[in-house]
C-alpha positions as CSV (number, residue, x, y, z in Angstrom):
1,I,-10.0,-4.0,48.8
2,I,-6.7,-3.0,50.3
3,D,-6.3,0.7,49.3
4,N,-7.4,3.0,46.9
5,T,-5.6,5.9,45.3
6,D,-6.7,9.6,45.7
7,S,-7.9,10.2,42.1
8,H,-9.9,7.2,42.3
9,V,-11.4,8.3,45.8
10,A,-12.3,11.7,44.1
11,V,-14.2,10.0,41.3
12,S,-16.1,7.4,42.9
13,L,-17.0,9.9,45.8
14,K,-16.2,7.2,48.5
15,S,-14.0,7.5,51.0
16,R,-11.2,5.3,51.7
17,E,-12.5,4.4,54.6
18,A,-15.8,3.6,53.1
19,T,-14.3,1.2,51.0
20,M,-11.0,-0.8,52.7
21,G,-11.4,-3.8,54.1
22,K,-14.5,-5.0,52.4
23,P,-15.2,-6.7,49.5
24,L,-15.2,-5.3,45.8
25,F,-19.0,-5.6,45.4
26,E,-20.2,-4.7,48.8
27,A,-17.9,-1.7,48.0
28,Y,-18.9,-0.6,44.4
29,P,-22.1,-2.6,43.9
30,A,-22.3,-4.2,40.2
31,T,-24.8,-2.4,38.0
32,N,-26.4,-5.8,37.5
33,E,-25.3,-9.9,37.7
34,E,-23.8,-9.2,34.1
35,S,-21.3,-6.6,35.0
36,A,-20.6,-8.4,38.1
37,D,-19.8,-11.4,36.0
38,I,-17.8,-9.7,33.9
39,M,-15.8,-8.5,36.6
40,R,-15.1,-11.9,38.4
41,A,-14.3,-13.3,34.7
42,S,-11.7,-10.8,34.6
43,H,-10.2,-11.5,38.3
44,E,-10.0,-15.2,37.3
45,H,-8.4,-14.5,34.3
46,V,-5.7,-13.0,36.2
47,R,-5.8,-15.6,39.1
48,R,-5.1,-18.4,36.2
49,H,-2.7,-17.0,34.1
50,L,-0.9,-14.4,36.3
51,E,-0.9,-11.8,33.5
52,P,-3.1,-8.4,32.8
53,H,-6.6,-8.6,31.9
54,T,-8.4,-5.6,30.0
55,M,-12.2,-5.8,30.7
56,P,-14.8,-5.0,27.9
57,L,-16.3,-1.6,28.5
58,I,-18.4,-0.9,31.4
59,R,-21.2,1.7,32.3
60,Y,-21.0,2.2,35.6
61,D,-23.0,5.6,36.6
62,L,-21.9,7.5,39.6
63,Q,-24.3,9.7,41.9
64,Q,-23.7,13.0,42.1
65,P,-23.9,15.0,45.3
66,G,-27.1,16.4,44.6
67,G,-28.4,12.9,44.4
68,S,-28.7,12.3,40.4
69,F,-26.7,9.7,38.3
70,E,-24.2,10.9,35.8
71,E,-24.0,8.5,32.8
72,M,-20.2,7.1,32.9
73,Y,-18.0,4.6,31.0
74,W,-15.0,3.1,32.5
75,Q,-12.3,1.2,31.0
76,A,-10.6,-1.6,33.5
77,T,-7.4,-3.4,33.4
78,H,-6.3,-6.0,36.1
79,Y,-2.8,-6.3,36.8
80,P,-1.3,-9.5,38.9
81,V,1.1,-8.2,41.6
82,L,3.6,-11.1,42.2
83,D,5.5,-12.2,45.5
84,A,9.2,-13.0,45.4
85,Q,8.1,-16.3,44.8
86,G,6.0,-15.6,41.7
87,R,2.4,-16.4,43.7
88,L,-0.2,-13.9,43.3
89,E,-0.4,-11.4,46.1
90,F,-2.6,-9.0,44.7
91,I,-4.7,-8.1,41.6
92,L,-4.3,-4.2,41.2
93,Q,-7.4,-2.6,39.5
94,R,-6.4,0.4,37.2
95,T,-9.4,2.0,36.1
96,Q,-10.1,4.8,33.3
97,N,-12.8,7.1,32.8
98,V,-13.4,7.1,29.1
99,T,-17.0,8.8,29.1
100,A,-15.8,11.5,26.8
101,Q,-14.3,9.2,24.5
102,V,-17.4,7.1,24.5
103,Q,-19.5,10.3,24.0
104,A,-17.5,11.2,21.1
105,E,-17.5,7.9,19.2
106,R,-21.2,8.1,19.8
107,E,-21.7,11.5,18.2
108,A,-19.1,10.8,15.4
109,A,-21.2,7.6,14.4
110,R,-24.6,10.0,14.8
111,I,-23.1,12.4,12.5
112,A,-21.7,9.8,9.9
113,R,-25.5,8.0,10.0
114,E,-26.8,11.6,9.4
115,L,-24.6,12.5,6.7
116,A,-25.2,8.9,4.8
117,E,-28.7,9.8,5.0
118,T,-28.2,13.2,3.2
119,Q,-26.5,11.7,0.7
120,Q,-28.7,9.0,0.0
121,R,-31.2,11.6,-0.3
122,N,-29.3,13.9,-2.4
123,A,-28.6,10.8,-4.5
124,F,-32.0,10.4,-4.8
125,I,-33.0,14.0,-5.7
126,L,-30.4,14.0,-8.4
127,E,-31.2,11.2,-10.2
128,S,-34.7,12.0,-9.9
129,L,-34.6,15.5,-11.7
130,P,-35.7,15.7,-15.4
131,V,-32.7,17.5,-16.1
132,M,-28.6,16.5,-16.9
133,V,-26.9,17.4,-13.4
134,W,-23.3,16.8,-13.4
135,T,-20.9,18.4,-10.5
136,N,-17.2,19.0,-10.8
137,R,-14.1,19.4,-8.4
138,P,-12.8,22.6,-7.4
139,D,-10.1,22.0,-10.2
140,G,-13.0,21.5,-12.9
141,T,-12.6,17.8,-13.0
142,P,-16.1,16.3,-13.4
143,D,-16.9,14.0,-10.4
144,Y,-20.8,13.2,-11.0
145,Y,-23.0,12.6,-13.6
146,N,-26.8,11.9,-13.4
147,R,-28.2,8.8,-15.7
148,R,-30.1,11.9,-17.5
149,W,-26.8,13.1,-18.6
150,E,-25.7,9.5,-19.7
151,A,-28.7,8.9,-21.4
152,F,-28.4,12.4,-23.3
153,T,-24.7,12.0,-24.2
154,G,-24.5,7.8,-24.8
155,L,-21.5,8.4,-22.5
156,L,-21.0,6.6,-19.1
157,A,-20.0,8.5,-16.5
158,A,-16.7,6.4,-15.9
159,E,-16.1,7.2,-19.7
160,G,-16.7,11.3,-19.0
161,M,-14.9,11.9,-15.7
162,D,-12.2,13.6,-17.9
163,W,-12.4,16.4,-20.2
164,Q,-11.1,14.5,-23.5
165,A,-13.8,12.2,-23.2
166,T,-16.3,14.8,-23.3
167,R,-14.8,16.7,-26.4
168,G,-17.2,15.4,-28.8
169,L,-20.4,16.7,-27.5
170,V,-19.5,20.3,-28.5
171,H,-19.8,21.3,-31.8
172,P,-15.9,21.3,-33.1
173,D,-16.7,25.2,-34.0
174,D,-17.1,25.7,-30.6
175,E,-14.8,23.4,-28.7
176,A,-11.5,26.0,-28.3
177,S,-13.6,28.8,-26.9
178,V,-15.7,26.4,-24.7
179,A,-12.2,24.8,-23.2
180,R,-10.7,28.4,-22.9
181,E,-13.6,30.0,-21.4
182,W,-14.3,27.3,-18.9
183,Q,-10.5,26.7,-17.8
184,Q,-10.6,30.7,-17.2
185,A,-14.3,30.1,-15.3
186,V,-12.2,27.3,-13.3
187,A,-9.4,29.5,-12.3
188,A,-11.4,32.5,-11.5
189,G,-13.9,30.5,-9.6
190,H,-16.9,32.4,-11.4
191,E,-19.9,31.1,-12.9
192,Y,-19.6,29.8,-16.6
193,Q,-22.7,29.3,-18.6
């Protein structure tokens, strides 16, 4: 290590004096041999191809002033710094703290799993109830019918997803008033029975 930025010094909680002139893994010990191998492979890629290389996401927890460790994730890219003859002179490492992004993705995945479980549970309940169930969008367009509704009406859900397909289910004498009252209920957003 020949130098370190102020921002990296602040994040790593190690002074320049504690890292300059030392081999990378002496200044910043790898959390395990696998992490060290990934770092070495990235450096070797830069040496061999003289092009930037971004490492896979790594977890590298930092010790806090009280002695505890904070879970942290980093994205590191290594860039070749060439001399006037185009030979590799240095490898510049740009490290970004992506802990907030990783935590947000983890939370989004947790929420998606919970939502999927809730949807499966709700679908099971709606299909198990001994009654006809259907739901509509706010504009009144049907968007779900359970199997009991299909069995009772003889219409498949795909056929019954518009008002025209269901018109024959209401007695002809009642069709006009049912359609009018339904449209009024949808427009006003109130209960219709």
